[in-house]
N, C-alpha and C positions, 0 to 999 in steps of 0.2 A: 486711284490713279488720276482722278480729276476728270474734267469734262472733255479732255482730248482723247479719251479712250475710244477706239473704233471697235465696236462689238459686232461680230458676225454670228447671227442666231441660227442654229440648226434644229429643225423640228423633226422628231422621230415619231412615226406612226406604224402601228402593227397590231395584229390580234395577240392573244395571250399565250400562244404556244412557242414564241421565240424569245422567252425571258432571258435565256443565256446570252443571246446576241445583244439584247437591250442593255444588259449589264456590261458588255464589253465596250460599247460605244463611249461611255464616259471616260474610260481609260485611254481610248484612242484620241479623243478630243484633248485630254490633258497632255498627252505626249506631244501633239502638234503645237499646243500652246507653249510648252516648254522649249521646243525647237525655235519657234518664232521669237519668243522672249530672249533667248540666248543669242540669236543672230542679229535681231533688230529691236532691242528693247526700247529705243527711243520712239518707235512707231506705235507702241501701246495697242497692239492688236490682240483682241481676246475672242476666242470662240466660246459661245454659250450654247449648251445643249438644252433643248426644251422638250420635255416629255411630261405626260400627265402625272407620273409618280411624284415629280418634284415641283411642278408648276401649276397644280390645281389644288383646290381645297373643297371640302363638303359644302354644298349649297343646294337650296331648293330651285327647281326650274322645270321646264317642260321636257323632262327626260334627261338622261345622263349626258348624251352627246352635246345637246345645246348648251348645257352648263359648262362643259369642257371648252367648247368653241368660244364662249364669251370670256373665259378666264385666261386662255392661252394668248401670249403676246404675238405680235407679228414676227415673221421670220424671214431669213434670207436664203436658206437651203432646206429642201424637203428630202427626207430619207424615209422610205417605206420598206417593210419587210413582211414576207409571208412564208409559211411552210405548208401545213396541211389544214389549217383552220382559216376561214374567211372572216369570221366574226359575227357579232350580233347585229341584226338589222336596226337601222334608225328610221326616222320618219321620212327621210329623203334619199336614203341609199341602202344598199344591201348590207352594209356594215359601217361601223365608225371609221375603220381604216379607209374604206372606199370613199366615204364622205370627205375625209381629210385629204385624200389624194385628189378628189375632184376640185377642191378649193385650190390646191397647188397647181393642178393642171390648167385651171383657168388663168392663173398667173403666167404659166409657161406659154400658153397660147397667145397671150398678149405680148409676151417678151420671151423669145426662145433662149435668151441668155440666163433666164431664171433657172437655177439648178434643181432638177427633179431626178432623184436616184431611187430606183426600186429594185429590191433584192428578193430572190426566191431561193429558199433552201432546198437542196437536192438530196438531203440525207434520207437513206432508205428507211421506210417505216413498215410496220406490220399491216396486214390487210385491215381496212376499216371494220370496226366491230359493231356498227349500228348503221341504220339508214341515215341518221343525222350526220355521222362522220363521213359517209359517202357523199351526202349533199354538200357538206363543207368543202371537201376536196374538189368536187365538181366545180364549185363556185370559184375556188382558187385557180383552177386550170382555165376556166372561161375568162377570168379577169386577166390572167397572164397572156392569153391569146390576144386580148384587146390591146394590151400594151406592147406586144412584140414588135409590130411594124413601126412603132413610134421610136424604136431604138432606145427606149428608156430603161430597159430591164437588164439585170445581171443575175447570174446564178453563182452560188457558192456550194461547195461540196457538203459541208456539215457545220455544226455549231462552232467547232474548234477553229475553223479556218476563216470565220467571218471577219475578224479584226484585220487579218493580213490582206483580205480582199478590199475592205473599205478604206483602209488607211491611205494607200496611194491615190484612191479616187478623191478623197477629201482634200488631200494636198493639191492635186491637180485642179479641183473645182475652185478652191480658194485662190490659187494662182491666177486662174482666169478672171475671177471676180475683181482682183486687185490690179490686173494688168493695165487697165485704163485710168486708174485713179491714183495709184501709189507705186511708182517705179522702184523705190527702195524696198518697200515691203515685198514686191514681186521678186526682187533679187534675192531676198531672204528665203522666200519659198523655193526658188530655183536652187539655191545653195543647199537647202534641206534635201531636195530631190537628188542633188549631186552626191551628197554624203551617202544617201541610201544606194545610189547607183554604183558608186566606186567601192562599196564595202567588200564586194567579192564578185567581180565580173565572171570569174571562172565558174562559180556556183550558178550564177544567172544563166550562163550559156548551157550548163549541164541541165538545168531545169527546163529551159526552152527546148533543148534537143529531145528531152524525154516527152514533152508535150507533143512535139511533131511526130515522134514515134507512136505515141498513143493515138493520135489522129489517124495516122496511116493504118494502124491495126484495126481501129474501129471501122474505117471505111472498107477495109478488106474482109473483116471478120463478121460483120453484121449485115443482114438484109435490109433493103430499104424499108423504112417504117419509123414509127414514133420513137422507139428506143434508140435506134441508130442516130436520129436527129438530136435526141436529148443528150446523148453522150458527146456528140460532136459540139453541141452548144456549150456544154459544160467545159470542154477543153478550150473553146474559143474565149469563154469568160475568164479562164485562168490566164490566157495569153493577154487579154486586155488588162487584167490586174497587174501584169508585169510590164505594161507598156513603157513606163518611164525608165525602167531598168534595162529593157531590151532595145530601146530606141537607137543606141549607138550601132546596133547590128542592122538597121533598116536597109542600107544600100545592098548588103549581101543577101538579105532575105528577099528583097524585091527581085533580084536577078537569079534566085534559086530555081532549080528545076523541080524541086519538091513542093507538092501542093501544101503540105503542112507549114513549110517555111513562108510560103506566100500568104497563107492564112494569118500567120503571125505578123507579117508586115501590114496586112489589112487591119488587124486588131490594133496595132500601134497607131495607124492613121485615123482610126475611129476616135482615139483618145487625143491624138496630137495632130490635127490636120496640117498638111504641108502642101502648099501650092506646087512644089516641085514634083509631086507624085500624082497630080490630078489626072494627067493623061494616062499614066499607068493604071490607075484605078478604073478609069472608063474602059480601058482595054480588057479588064478582068471580067467585065459584065457581059452576059450573053453566052455564046458557045465556047469562049476561051477557057472557061473554068466549069467545074461541076456546079450545079445549082446552089449548093450550100455556100461555096466560096464566093460565087457571083452575087448571091444575096447579101453577104456581109460586105462585099465591095460596094454594093449599092448603099448600104447603111453608112459606110465611110464617106461616100459622096453626100449623103444627107447631113452627116456631121459637118462636112466642109461647108455646105450651104448655110447651116445654122450659125457657123462661126465666120461667115463671109462679111465683108464690108463693101463700101462703094468702090474701093480701090481694086479689089480682086474679084468683084462681082462677075464681070464679063468672062474671066478665066474659069471661074467655077461653073458658070452657066454653060460655057462651051463644053466642059467635061461631062456635065450631066446630059446635055443634048447628044453628045457622041455616045454616051452609054445607052441612052434610049434607042439610038440608031442600031447599036450592036445587039440589043435585045430583039429589035424588030427583024434583024437579019437571021436570027436563030430559028431553027426548025421548031423548037419548043420555046415558046415565049413564056418564061416563068412569071406567073401572075404576081408573085411576091416581089420580084425585082421590079416589075412594072409599077406596082403600087408605091414602093419606096421611092423610085426615081420620079414618079409623078409628084409626090409630096416634096421631094428635094427641089424640083422645078418651081413649085408654088412658094417654097421658102425663099428661094433666090429672087423671085419676082417681088417680094415684099420690101427688098432693100432699095432705098431711094438713092438715085445717082446724084451726087453733088456736082454742080457745075462750077 
């Protein structure tokens, strides 16, 4: 295609127990490439998937991970996955995946626009059969907890559903990356999203209604605890995965009397920040909602802060400040909401105001 090709490199990191998901991702990338090439062939945008299976070769070095690090090219998007294995320790990290994530996270800290997506499989598994398996699972859980308040993680039900979860995320991520550099390419991405959205809105609404019912049932049927939170988190992850499809329903979801519908609205705003709903998000934090919904409303404000610019900075900051005030007014000040809102305020302070 010549020198005018714009390549967007996607790096995939994971331990060895998510091989099925790793094999699904090339197909997803190929699908998105076909959509982009069909809608805007003149833009010559190509997604390249980088993974050790195809981008490294045998060589001598100071351990396997350093050899991989030197052979892998730079990348524009980081995708990580874990299930029940954390991986083999390296000289500088608990596993190769953690080391690779640390490099990506450093880029993200320097520039919050750098895409870092991390996925955790929730497929049920048998009890660990050895102390080593227990230790691996413990490390996965600890790692997940470290990432949780950063708003960087997603959950997917099982191996078969991974492609359907990550496909819209990649489309959204690429759309954001191109929005400031190539308006025509961005239009192509949005058209691809529209094609998906308009395929069957009746089915989308049915799926969303089922998720809100599932959320209500989990809240009513399970006692407070880790399992209840885990199941609600999985439902919220599914809502986020549907964000582009369900975004036309946002006005009615925001005004709904049902907590599950409001959670769906918050899930959409985490993926597609909208200044028109900043005040509504800040009103959901604190005593207005149960802690779970309020926490995700806080994450949506964090997402808004990360996507803010000098033009809407003051509006986003006002919403975050109001949310903090709402938490302080509550009898129980949720430390998770406090932590996320504090980080959101720090993010918004990084934005320089252009005179």
